C-alpha positions in Angstrom: -48.8 59.7 -3.1 -46.5 62.6 -2.4 -44.0 63.8 -5.0 -40.5 64.6 -4.0 -39.3 68.1 -4.4 -37.5 68.6 -7.7 -34.1 69.0 -6.1 -34.5 65.7 -4.1 -33.4 62.7 -6.0 -34.6 59.2 -5.2 -31.4 57.2 -4.6 -31.0 53.5 -5.1 -28.2 51.1 -4.6 -27.3 48.5 -7.3 -25.2 45.4 -6.7 -23.6 44.2 -9.9 -22.2 40.7 -10.3 -19.6 40.7 -13.1 -18.8 37.1 -13.7 -15.8 36.4 -15.9 -16.8 35.2 -19.3 -15.7 31.6 -19.9 -12.5 31.1 -21.9 -10.9 34.5 -21.2 -7.6 34.8 -19.4 -6.5 37.9 -17.6 -4.7 39.3 -20.7 -7.8 38.8 -22.9 -10.0 40.4 -20.2 -7.8 43.5 -19.8 -7.4 43.9 -23.6 -11.2 43.8 -24.2 -11.8 46.2 -21.3 -9.2 48.6 -22.7 -10.6 48.5 -26.2 -14.1 49.4 -24.9 -12.6 52.2 -22.7 -14.2 50.5 -19.7 -11.9 52.1 -17.1 -12.9 55.7 -18.0 -16.6 55.0 -18.9 -17.7 53.0 -15.9 -19.2 53.8 -13.5 -20.9 56.6 -15.3 -20.9 60.2 -14.1 -23.3 61.0 -11.3 -22.9 57.5 -9.7 -21.2 56.9 -6.4 -18.9 53.8 -6.3 -19.6 52.2 -2.9 -17.4 49.2 -3.2 -15.7 47.1 -5.9 -14.3 43.7 -4.9 -12.7 40.8 -6.7 -14.1 37.4 -5.7 -11.5 34.8 -6.8 -12.8 32.3 -9.2 -16.0 34.3 -9.8 -15.3 37.8 -11.0 -16.1 41.2 -9.5 -18.9 42.5 -7.3 -19.6 46.2 -7.6 -22.0 48.2 -5.4 -23.2 51.6 -6.8 -25.3 54.3 -5.2 -27.2 56.2 -7.9 -30.1 58.4 -8.6 -32.9 56.1 -9.8 -33.2 57.9 -13.1 -29.6 56.9 -14.0 -30.3 53.1 -13.8 -31.1 52.9 -17.6 -27.8 54.7 -18.4 -25.9 52.3 -16.2 -27.5 49.4 -17.9 -26.6 50.9 -21.3 -23.0 51.3 -20.3 -22.8 47.7 -19.1 -24.2 46.6 -22.5 -21.6 48.7 -24.3 -18.6 48.0 -22.3 -18.9 44.9 -20.2 -20.7 42.4 -22.4 -18.3 39.9 -23.9 -16.0 40.3 -20.9 -18.4 39.7 -18.1 -21.8 37.9 -17.7 -23.7 40.6 -15.7 -26.4 40.3 -13.1 -27.8 43.5 -11.5 -29.9 43.8 -8.3 -31.4 46.7 -6.5 -30.0 46.5 -3.0 -29.8 48.5 0.3 -27.6 48.9 3.3 -28.8 46.4 5.9 -26.5 47.6 8.7 -28.9 50.2 10.1 -31.8 47.7 9.9 -29.7 45.0 11.7 -28.8 47.5 14.4 -32.4 48.3 15.0 -33.3 44.6 15.2 -30.5 43.9 17.7 -31.7 46.7 19.9 -35.3 45.5 19.7 -34.2 41.9 20.6 -32.1 43.1 23.5 -35.2 45.0 24.8 -37.2 41.7 24.7 -38.9 42.1 21.3 -38.5 40.0 18.2 
């Protein structure tokens, strides 16, 4: 197995599902997030925010692009700042658009 050069960082994408904790209204959510300094602490330094959407009735869906070595720090910040406000789910993810485009081109050319 080849090792990456020291200046090359393995990048991963994380998709975070931040489900609203039951029983909290918007004022309670905002108050808790403010008290935990959420808005200045998350996402952590060195992480790219790819998207952040609100899904009505569900909560928020956040996609981050990050060096793999920062995943534990992201998890720690979620534990510090998001727990009690959101029920969190985290998934390693990737951008499927380039793959989809290759599949479409292959199918148009007669392949599968």
